[in-house]
C-alpha positions as CSV (number, residue, x, y, z in Angstrom):
1,X,0.0,0.0,0.0
2,X,1.4,3.4,-1.0
3,X,1.0,6.0,1.7
4,X,1.3,9.7,1.1
5,X,1.2,12.9,3.0
6,X,2.8,13.9,6.3
7,X,3.2,12.4,9.7
8,X,0.3,14.3,11.4
9,X,-1.7,11.2,11.8
10,X,1.1,9.6,13.8
11,X,1.6,12.7,15.9
12,X,-2.1,12.6,17.0
13,X,-1.9,9.2,18.6
14,X,-2.6,9.4,22.3
15,X,-1.0,6.9,24.7
16,X,-2.3,5.9,28.1
17,X,-0.1,3.0,29.1
18,X,-2.1,1.8,32.0
19,X,-0.3,-1.5,32.3
20,X,3.1,0.1,32.7
21,X,1.8,3.0,34.8
22,X,-0.2,1.1,37.3
23,X,1.7,-2.2,37.7
24,X,5.2,-2.6,39.1
25,X,8.2,-2.6,36.8
26,X,11.5,-4.5,36.9
27,X,14.0,-2.5,38.9
28,X,16.9,-3.4,36.5
29,X,17.2,-1.3,33.4
30,X,19.8,-3.4,31.5
31,X,18.6,-5.8,28.8
32,X,20.0,-9.2,29.6
33,X,18.4,-12.6,30.3
34,X,17.4,-13.1,33.9
35,X,14.7,-14.1,36.3
36,X,12.4,-11.2,37.0
37,X,10.4,-11.2,40.2
38,X,8.3,-8.7,42.1
39,X,7.3,-7.1,38.7
40,X,5.1,-7.6,35.7
41,X,7.3,-6.2,33.0
42,X,10.8,-4.9,32.1
43,X,11.3,-1.7,30.2
44,X,13.3,-2.5,27.1
45,X,14.0,-0.7,23.8
46,X,13.4,-2.3,20.4
47,X,16.7,-3.2,18.6
48,X,17.0,-1.1,15.4
49,X,16.9,-2.9,12.1
50,X,18.8,-2.2,8.9
51,X,16.3,-1.0,6.4
52,X,12.6,-1.1,7.5
53,X,10.0,-1.1,4.7
54,X,6.3,-1.4,5.0
55,X,5.1,-4.6,3.3
56,X,1.4,-4.4,4.4
57,X,-0.9,-2.3,6.6
58,X,-4.3,-3.2,7.7
59,X,-6.3,0.0,7.2
60,X,-9.2,-1.0,9.3
61,X,-6.9,-1.8,12.3
62,X,-5.2,1.5,11.7
63,X,-8.6,3.2,12.1
64,X,-9.2,1.3,15.3
65,X,-6.3,3.2,16.9
66,X,-7.2,6.5,15.3
67,X,-4.6,6.3,12.6
68,X,-5.5,7.6,9.1
69,X,-3.2,5.9,6.5
70,X,-3.7,8.9,4.2
71,X,-2.1,11.1,6.9
72,X,1.0,9.0,7.3
73,X,4.4,9.1,5.8
74,X,5.3,5.6,4.6
75,X,8.9,5.7,5.6
76,X,8.2,7.1,9.1
77,X,5.5,4.5,9.6
78,X,7.9,1.7,8.7
79,X,10.5,3.2,11.2
80,X,7.9,3.3,14.0
81,X,6.4,-0.1,13.3
82,X,9.8,-1.7,13.2
83,X,10.9,-0.1,16.5
84,X,13.5,2.1,14.9
85,X,11.7,5.2,16.0
86,X,9.4,5.9,19.0
87,X,6.6,8.3,19.2
88,X,6.1,10.6,22.2
89,X,4.2,8.8,24.9
90,X,5.3,5.3,24.0
91,X,6.7,3.2,26.9
92,X,8.3,0.1,25.4
93,X,8.3,-3.0,27.7
94,X,8.2,-6.8,27.7
95,X,6.0,-8.5,30.2
96,X,6.9,-11.5,32.3
97,X,4.7,-14.6,32.7
98,X,5.0,-18.4,33.0
99,X,3.0,-21.3,31.7
100,X,2.4,-24.9,31.1
101,X,3.8,-26.1,27.8
102,X,2.5,-29.4,26.5
103,X,1.2,-30.1,29.9
104,X,4.4,-29.4,31.9
105,X,5.2,-26.4,34.0
106,X,7.8,-24.4,32.3
107,X,8.5,-21.7,34.9
108,X,9.3,-18.2,33.7
109,X,8.7,-17.5,30.1
110,X,7.7,-13.9,29.2
111,X,7.8,-11.8,26.0
112,X,10.9,-13.3,24.5
113,X,10.5,-11.6,21.1
114,X,7.6,-9.3,21.7
115,X,7.9,-5.7,22.8
116,X,4.8,-3.6,23.8
117,X,5.2,-0.1,22.4
118,X,2.4,1.1,24.7
119,X,-1.4,1.5,24.9
120,X,-3.0,3.9,22.5
121,X,-6.4,5.5,22.9
122,X,-8.5,5.1,19.8
123,X,-11.9,6.4,18.8
124,X,-14.6,6.1,21.4
125,X,-11.8,6.2,24.1
126,X,-11.1,2.5,23.5
127,X,-7.6,1.4,24.5
128,X,-5.4,-0.8,22.3
129,X,-2.0,-2.2,23.1
130,X,0.5,-2.1,20.2
131,X,3.0,-5.0,20.3
132,X,5.9,-5.6,18.0
133,X,6.8,-9.3,17.4
134,X,10.4,-9.7,16.3
135,X,11.7,-6.4,17.5
136,X,14.8,-7.8,19.3
137,X,15.9,-9.5,22.5
138,X,14.3,-8.9,25.9
139,X,15.2,-10.2,29.4
140,X,12.9,-13.2,28.5
141,X,14.5,-14.2,25.2
142,X,16.4,-17.1,26.8
143,X,19.6,-16.5,24.8
144,X,17.6,-16.1,21.5
145,X,17.8,-13.1,19.2
146,X,14.3,-11.9,19.7
147,X,13.8,-11.7,15.9
148,X,11.2,-13.2,13.5
149,X,11.5,-14.3,9.9
150,X,9.4,-13.4,7.0
151,X,7.6,-16.7,6.8
152,X,6.4,-16.7,10.4
153,X,5.5,-13.0,10.2
154,X,3.5,-13.4,7.0
155,X,1.6,-16.3,8.6
156,X,0.8,-14.3,11.8
157,X,-0.3,-11.2,9.8
158,X,-2.5,-13.0,7.4
159,X,-4.1,-15.4,10.0
160,X,-4.8,-12.6,12.5
161,X,-6.9,-10.8,9.9
162,X,-8.4,-13.9,8.4
163,X,-9.7,-15.0,11.8
164,X,-11.2,-11.6,12.4
165,X,-13.2,-11.7,9.1
166,X,-14.3,-15.2,9.9
167,X,-15.9,-13.9,13.1
168,X,-13.4,-15.6,15.4
169,X,-12.3,-13.7,18.5
170,X,-8.6,-12.8,17.8
171,X,-5.8,-10.3,18.3
172,X,-5.4,-8.2,15.2
173,X,-2.4,-7.3,13.0
174,X,-1.7,-3.7,12.1
175,X,1.4,-4.0,9.9
176,X,4.0,-6.2,8.4
177,X,7.4,-4.6,8.0
178,X,10.5,-6.0,6.3
179,X,13.6,-5.3,8.3
180,X,16.3,-5.6,5.6
181,X,18.2,-7.9,7.9
182,X,18.8,-11.7,7.6
183,X,17.8,-13.9,10.5
184,X,19.3,-17.4,11.0
185,X,16.8,-20.2,11.7
186,X,16.9,-24.0,11.7
187,X,13.4,-24.5,10.4
188,X,13.4,-28.3,10.7
189,X,15.6,-28.6,13.9
190,X,17.9,-30.8,11.8
191,X,21.2,-29.0,12.3
192,X,20.9,-27.1,9.0
193,X,20.2,-23.5,9.8
194,X,20.0,-20.9,7.1
195,X,19.7,-17.1,6.9
196,X,16.2,-15.9,6.0
197,X,14.6,-12.5,5.5
198,X,13.6,-10.8,8.7
199,X,10.2,-9.2,9.4
200,X,8.2,-7.7,12.2
201,X,4.4,-7.8,12.8
202,X,2.7,-5.1,14.9
203,X,-0.1,-6.9,16.8
204,X,-3.0,-5.0,18.3
205,X,-5.3,-6.1,21.2
206,X,-7.1,-4.5,24.1
207,X,-4.7,-6.5,26.3
208,X,-2.1,-9.2,26.0
209,X,-2.6,-10.5,29.5
210,X,-2.4,-14.4,29.5
211,X,-3.2,-17.2,31.9
212,X,0.5,-17.5,32.4
213,X,0.8,-14.1,34.0
214,X,-1.3,-15.3,36.9
215,X,0.3,-18.7,37.0
216,X,3.8,-17.4,37.5
217,X,2.8,-15.1,40.3
218,X,1.0,-17.9,42.1
219,X,4.0,-20.3,41.6
220,X,6.2,-17.7,43.3
221,X,3.8,-17.1,46.1
222,X,3.5,-13.4,45.2
223,X,-0.2,-13.1,46.1
224,X,-0.2,-9.3,46.6
225,X,0.9,-8.8,43.1
226,X,-1.4,-11.5,41.8
227,X,-4.4,-9.7,43.4
228,X,-3.1,-6.4,42.0
229,X,-3.0,-7.9,38.5
230,X,-6.5,-9.4,39.0
231,X,-7.9,-6.0,40.1
232,X,-6.1,-4.4,37.1
233,X,-7.6,-6.6,34.4
234,X,-11.1,-6.2,36.0
235,X,-10.8,-2.5,36.1
236,X,-9.5,-2.1,32.5
237,X,-11.5,-4.8,30.7
238,X,-14.7,-5.1,32.8
239,X,-15.9,-1.6,33.9
240,X,-19.2,-3.0,35.2
241,X,-17.3,-5.3,37.6
242,X,-14.8,-2.5,38.4
243,X,-17.5,-0.2,39.7
244,X,-18.5,-2.9,42.2
245,X,-14.9,-3.7,43.0
246,X,-13.9,-0.3,44.2
247,X,-16.5,-0.3,47.0
248,X,-16.2,-4.0,48.1
249,X,-15.0,-5.7,51.2
250,X,-13.1,-9.0,51.0
251,X,-16.1,-11.3,50.7
252,X,-17.7,-9.1,48.0
253,X,-14.4,-9.0,46.1
254,X,-14.4,-12.8,46.1
255,X,-17.8,-12.8,44.3
256,X,-16.5,-10.3,41.8
257,X,-13.4,-12.4,41.1
258,X,-15.5,-15.4,40.6
259,X,-17.7,-13.4,38.2
260,X,-14.6,-12.5,36.2
261,X,-13.4,-16.1,36.1
262,X,-16.8,-17.1,34.8
263,X,-16.5,-14.6,32.0
264,X,-13.0,-15.9,31.1
265,X,-14.5,-19.4,30.9
266,X,-17.3,-18.2,28.7
267,X,-15.1,-16.2,26.3
268,X,-12.7,-19.1,26.1
269,X,-15.5,-21.5,25.3
270,X,-16.8,-19.1,22.6
271,X,-13.4,-18.8,21.0
272,X,-12.8,-22.6,20.8
273,X,-16.4,-23.2,19.5
274,X,-15.6,-20.8,16.7
275,X,-12.3,-22.6,16.0
276,X,-14.3,-25.8,15.6
277,X,-16.9,-24.2,13.4
278,X,-14.4,-23.0,10.8
279,X,-12.0,-26.0,11.1
280,X,-9.1,-24.1,12.8
281,X,-6.4,-25.8,14.9
282,X,-4.3,-23.6,17.1
283,X,-1.5,-26.1,17.4
284,X,0.1,-24.7,20.6
285,X,-2.5,-24.3,23.3
286,X,0.0,-23.8,26.1
287,X,-1.3,-21.7,29.0
288,X,1.1,-18.9,28.1
289,X,-0.7,-18.7,24.7
290,X,-4.2,-18.2,26.3
291,X,-5.6,-14.7,26.5
292,X,-7.8,-13.8,29.5
293,X,-10.0,-12.0,27.0
294,X,-10.8,-15.2,25.0
295,X,-8.8,-14.0,22.0
296,X,-6.9,-16.2,19.7
297,X,-3.2,-15.3,20.3
298,X,0.2,-16.4,19.2
299,X,-0.1,-17.8,15.7
300,X,2.6,-20.4,15.4
301,X,2.1,-23.9,13.9
302,X,-1.6,-23.4,13.2
303,X,-3.7,-24.9,10.4
304,X,-7.1,-25.4,8.9
305,X,-8.5,-28.9,8.5
306,X,-8.3,-30.0,4.9
307,X,-9.5,-33.6,4.9
308,X,-11.5,-34.0,8.1
309,X,-9.6,-35.6,10.9
310,X,-10.3,-34.9,14.6
311,X,-6.8,-36.3,15.4
312,X,-4.9,-33.9,13.2
313,X,-2.4,-31.4,14.6
314,X,-0.5,-28.9,12.5
315,X,2.4,-28.9,15.0
316,X,5.3,-31.2,14.2
317,X,6.5,-30.9,17.8
318,X,3.1,-32.4,18.9
319,X,3.0,-35.1,16.2
320,X,3.7,-37.9,18.6
321,X,1.5,-36.9,21.6
322,X,-1.2,-35.0,19.5
323,X,-2.1,-33.1,22.7
324,X,-3.4,-30.1,20.7
325,X,-5.2,-32.0,17.9
326,X,-8.4,-30.6,16.4
327,X,-10.9,-32.7,18.3
328,X,-9.1,-32.1,21.7
329,X,-9.2,-28.3,21.8
330,X,-12.3,-27.9,24.0
331,X,-10.8,-30.4,26.6
332,X,-7.5,-28.6,26.5
333,X,-9.2,-25.3,27.0
334,X,-10.8,-26.6,30.1
335,X,-7.5,-28.0,31.4
336,X,-5.9,-24.6,30.9
337,X,-8.7,-22.9,32.7
338,X,-8.2,-25.4,35.6
339,X,-4.6,-24.2,35.8
340,X,-5.8,-20.6,35.8
341,X,-8.2,-21.5,38.6
342,X,-5.4,-23.1,40.6
343,X,-3.4,-19.9,40.3
344,X,-6.3,-17.7,41.3
345,X,-7.5,-19.7,44.3
346,X,-4.9,-18.5,46.8
347,X,-6.5,-15.0,46.4
348,X,-10.1,-16.1,45.8
349,X,-10.0,-18.8,48.4
350,X,-13.1,-20.6,47.1
351,X,-11.9,-23.8,45.5
352,X,-15.4,-25.4,45.7
353,X,-17.0,-22.7,43.6
354,X,-14.1,-22.7,41.1
355,X,-14.3,-26.4,40.8
356,X,-18.1,-26.3,40.3
357,X,-17.5,-23.9,37.4
358,X,-15.0,-26.1,35.8
359,X,-17.1,-29.2,36.3
360,X,-20.0,-27.5,34.4
361,X,-17.8,-26.7,31.5
362,X,-17.9,-30.0,29.5
363,X,-21.7,-29.8,29.4
364,X,-21.6,-26.1,28.5
365,X,-19.0,-26.7,25.8
366,X,-21.1,-29.6,24.4
367,X,-24.2,-27.5,24.3
368,X,-22.3,-24.7,22.5
369,X,-20.9,-27.2,20.1
370,X,-24.3,-28.7,19.3
371,X,-25.9,-25.3,18.7
372,X,-22.9,-24.4,16.5
373,X,-23.3,-27.6,14.5
374,X,-27.1,-27.0,14.1
375,X,-26.2,-23.7,12.5
376,X,-23.8,-25.3,10.1
377,X,-26.5,-27.8,9.1
378,X,-29.1,-25.1,8.6
379,X,-31.1,-26.1,11.6
380,X,-32.4,-23.9,14.5
381,X,-31.0,-24.1,18.0
382,X,-34.1,-25.9,19.1
383,X,-33.1,-28.9,17.0
384,X,-30.5,-29.8,19.6
385,X,-33.3,-30.8,21.9
386,X,-34.6,-33.4,19.4
387,X,-34.0,-37.0,20.8
388,X,-32.2,-38.0,17.5
389,X,-29.9,-34.9,17.2
390,X,-27.0,-36.7,18.9
391,X,-27.5,-39.6,16.5
392,X,-27.5,-37.1,13.5
393,X,-24.2,-35.7,14.6
394,X,-22.7,-39.1,15.4
395,X,-23.6,-40.3,11.9
396,X,-22.1,-37.1,10.4
397,X,-18.8,-37.7,12.3
398,X,-18.6,-41.3,11.0
399,X,-19.3,-40.2,7.5
400,X,-16.6,-37.4,7.6
401,X,-14.1,-39.8,9.1
402,X,-14.8,-42.7,6.7
403,X,-12.6,-41.3,3.9
404,X,-10.7,-38.1,2.9
405,X,-13.4,-35.4,2.8
406,X,-12.6,-31.7,2.8
407,X,-14.4,-30.2,5.7
408,X,-14.8,-26.6,4.3
409,X,-16.0,-27.7,0.9
410,X,-18.3,-30.4,2.3
411,X,-20.3,-27.9,4.4
412,X,-20.4,-25.3,1.7
413,X,-21.8,-27.9,-0.8
414,X,-24.3,-29.0,1.8
415,X,-26.0,-25.5,1.6
416,X,-27.6,-26.2,-1.7
417,X,-28.6,-29.7,-0.7
418,X,-30.3,-28.3,2.4
419,X,-32.1,-25.6,0.5
420,X,-33.8,-27.8,-2.1
421,X,-37.6,-27.3,-2.4
422,X,-38.2,-30.9,-3.4
423,X,-38.8,-33.3,-0.5
424,X,-37.2,-36.1,-2.6
425,X,-33.8,-34.6,-3.0
426,X,-30.9,-35.6,-5.3
427,X,-28.3,-37.9,-3.9
428,X,-26.1,-36.4,-1.1
429,X,-23.1,-38.0,-2.7
430,X,-23.7,-36.2,-6.0
431,X,-23.9,-32.8,-4.2
432,X,-20.8,-33.1,-2.0
433,X,-18.6,-35.0,-4.4
434,X,-16.4,-31.9,-4.9
435,X,-15.3,-32.3,-1.3
436,X,-14.0,-35.9,-1.8
437,X,-10.2,-36.3,-2.2
438,X,-9.3,-38.9,-4.8
439,X,-8.7,-42.4,-3.3
440,X,-7.7,-45.7,-4.8
441,X,-10.8,-47.9,-5.2
442,X,-13.3,-45.0,-5.2
443,X,-16.1,-44.9,-7.8
444,X,-16.9,-42.2,-10.3
445,X,-18.3,-40.0,-7.6
446,X,-15.2,-40.3,-5.4
447,X,-16.9,-42.5,-2.7
448,X,-15.3,-45.7,-1.6
449,X,-18.1,-48.3,-2.3
450,X,-18.2,-49.7,1.3
451,X,-18.9,-46.2,2.6
452,X,-22.1,-45.7,0.5
453,X,-24.4,-47.0,3.4
454,X,-23.0,-44.2,5.6
455,X,-23.9,-41.6,3.1
456,X,-27.3,-43.1,2.5
457,X,-28.2,-43.5,6.2
458,X,-27.0,-40.0,7.1
459,X,-28.9,-38.4,4.1
460,X,-32.1,-40.0,5.4
461,X,-31.5,-38.7,8.9
462,X,-30.6,-35.3,7.7
463,X,-33.6,-35.0,5.4
464,X,-35.9,-35.9,8.3
465,X,-34.5,-33.0,10.3
466,X,-34.7,-30.6,7.3
467,X,-38.4,-31.4,6.9
468,X,-39.2,-31.3,10.6
469,X,-37.5,-28.0,11.1
470,X,-38.7,-26.4,7.8
471,X,-37.5,-23.0,6.8
472,X,-37.8,-21.0,3.6
473,X,-34.8,-21.6,1.3
474,X,-33.5,-18.0,1.4
475,X,-33.4,-17.9,5.2
476,X,-31.8,-21.3,5.5
477,X,-29.2,-20.5,2.8
478,X,-28.3,-17.2,4.5
479,X,-27.8,-18.9,7.9
480,X,-25.7,-21.7,6.5
481,X,-23.6,-19.3,4.4
482,X,-22.9,-17.3,7.5
483,X,-21.8,-20.4,9.4
484,X,-19.8,-22.1,6.7
485,X,-17.0,-20.2,5.0
486,X,-16.2,-20.5,1.3
487,X,-12.6,-19.5,1.8
488,X,-10.2,-20.4,4.6
489,X,-6.5,-19.6,4.9
490,X,-5.1,-23.1,4.1
491,X,-1.4,-23.6,4.9
492,X,-0.4,-24.3,1.4
493,X,-1.9,-21.1,0.2
494,X,0.1,-19.1,2.7
495,X,3.3,-21.0,1.8
496,X,2.8,-20.1,-1.9
497,X,2.4,-16.4,-0.8
498,X,5.6,-16.7,1.2
499,X,7.5,-18.3,-1.7
500,X,6.4,-15.4,-3.9
501,X,7.4,-12.7,-1.4
502,X,10.8,-14.2,-1.0
503,X,11.2,-13.9,-4.8
504,X,10.0,-10.3,-4.8
505,X,6.5,-11.2,-6.1
506,X,3.5,-10.2,-3.9
507,X,0.8,-11.4,-6.3
508,X,-0.4,-14.4,-4.2
509,X,0.0,-12.4,-0.9
510,X,-2.2,-9.6,-2.2
511,X,-4.8,-12.1,-3.4
512,X,-5.0,-13.7,0.1
513,X,-5.2,-10.2,1.6
514,X,-8.2,-9.5,-0.6
515,X,-10.0,-12.9,-0.2
516,X,-9.6,-13.2,3.6
517,X,-11.8,-10.1,4.0
518,X,-14.8,-11.9,2.4
519,X,-14.6,-15.5,3.5
520,X,-18.3,-16.2,3.3
521,X,-18.8,-14.8,-0.2
522,X,-19.0,-17.0,-3.2
523,X,-15.7,-16.7,-5.1
524,X,-15.5,-15.4,-8.6
525,X,-14.5,-17.9,-11.2
526,X,-11.0,-16.5,-11.4
527,X,-10.6,-17.1,-7.7
528,X,-12.0,-20.6,-7.5
529,X,-8.6,-22.2,-7.1
530,X,-8.3,-20.6,-3.6
531,X,-11.3,-22.6,-2.4
532,X,-10.3,-25.9,-4.0
533,X,-9.2,-29.1,-2.3
534,X,-5.6,-29.1,-1.1
535,X,-3.4,-30.4,-4.0
536,X,-1.7,-33.7,-3.5
537,X,1.8,-32.1,-3.8
538,X,1.0,-30.0,-0.7
539,X,0.4,-33.0,1.6
540,X,4.1,-33.4,2.6
541,X,5.8,-30.3,1.5
542,X,7.3,-28.2,4.3
543,X,5.0,-25.3,5.4
544,X,2.0,-26.6,3.4
545,X,0.5,-28.9,6.1
546,X,2.3,-29.3,9.4
547,X,4.7,-26.8,10.7
548,X,7.3,-26.6,13.5
549,X,7.5,-24.2,16.4
550,X,10.5,-22.6,14.7
551,X,10.0,-18.9,13.8
């Protein structure tokens, strides 16, 4: 994007910086790796880069923070969004937190390659934290360089925005800046590192507070600071609770803390339900990657389901255990919330109520999942009460797992099937055949012959529901189109965009930027390839299916 004009838009940004003003800072100013206690952040300056240049800017995110792209000088914007130049009012810092990684307590972690520039006040007095990912080392970098490479930065920028337009709660991405530096990474952890182009993403969210912030304070027994942080997040993110908090005694505060935890549970449930709806797999649901606002955060080895498989994970590090597989995400979210509850209980001191909230979650998740699935199938929420609804979903699961069936294409094809006026519909197999991946032994429609009874039986069950919960075709079609995207950001598409950018060609990158903003719209004929089944060559190619945790 070409930006013209002067820097007045940047000069008008207002910074509040409540996190760094109201919470204790590290007493040491030097930037070296260390354990940081008695504080929630360390002030640290971004490390300058060689030649920053703006590769992409999300205009609507810029507007969220009160920044008009037309008022900005492109070169100055690149300098600021790479960390080479700071605006008045910015207060750069890295926060300290801990976390459970793959189920094991990891101790202190922190912002190892993320630096918060500060909190800006946007239109409507809404606060947004700006965070640079890849801006250099911090006290929490654990001997690493704090940088990020182009491939991981492209993936984070695109996915943040794709998730937003899909309607999934997420952090946003303001910008993608090339640094002009080379960054050495061993992508496959096989002892063959190489130099890659460096890049920095500016992430934007109301807050970047994670479960791990509370966990680390609890593990260290710093309960005064834990309660200070708890009061802070309530006062900044939940003003209705904050009003009650300021006038409460200890017992009343306990009730407010429990109300806040209940909200975290609900927002986390909502986020994961949306992941399941669109076929997204986070890949690294460690507690340090869980936002207390229920936002998807830290896009590493993520992926969208191609051929439906509840046991699939995009993370090569998790390939053996598959802890963070697609079908396990709701259970892992609850496990993570249990760790948060453990951290909070020394302050709340009501383990029984916390446990009862957690015990209720499986049923609540399941209810939310069923209502989400009803929407995908063009049925009203009332359908989940039908005595055969569980059987309908069970049959669908067996069908989808019976052979390689593309999840996104299957549900999109299902829309026209569900909206037929004729009570004697065409064959389900004929309608969803574009979703079937070619298999040896399949017939002309793509179905393996022994699976035909599964399709036939489920078609009969589904047709019964469609007739019982009748709706006019336009309404049903609109509801299903809103629940089932046409376009998702498949890993192989992103890898093609990365390959192009590394060769100086941004054609594919720009196409993805355009399409991710309209994921529920039928694609033009020229764009149909972006909604097609994953090509066979992409099954095993690096970056096109599974990914490592390497940046």
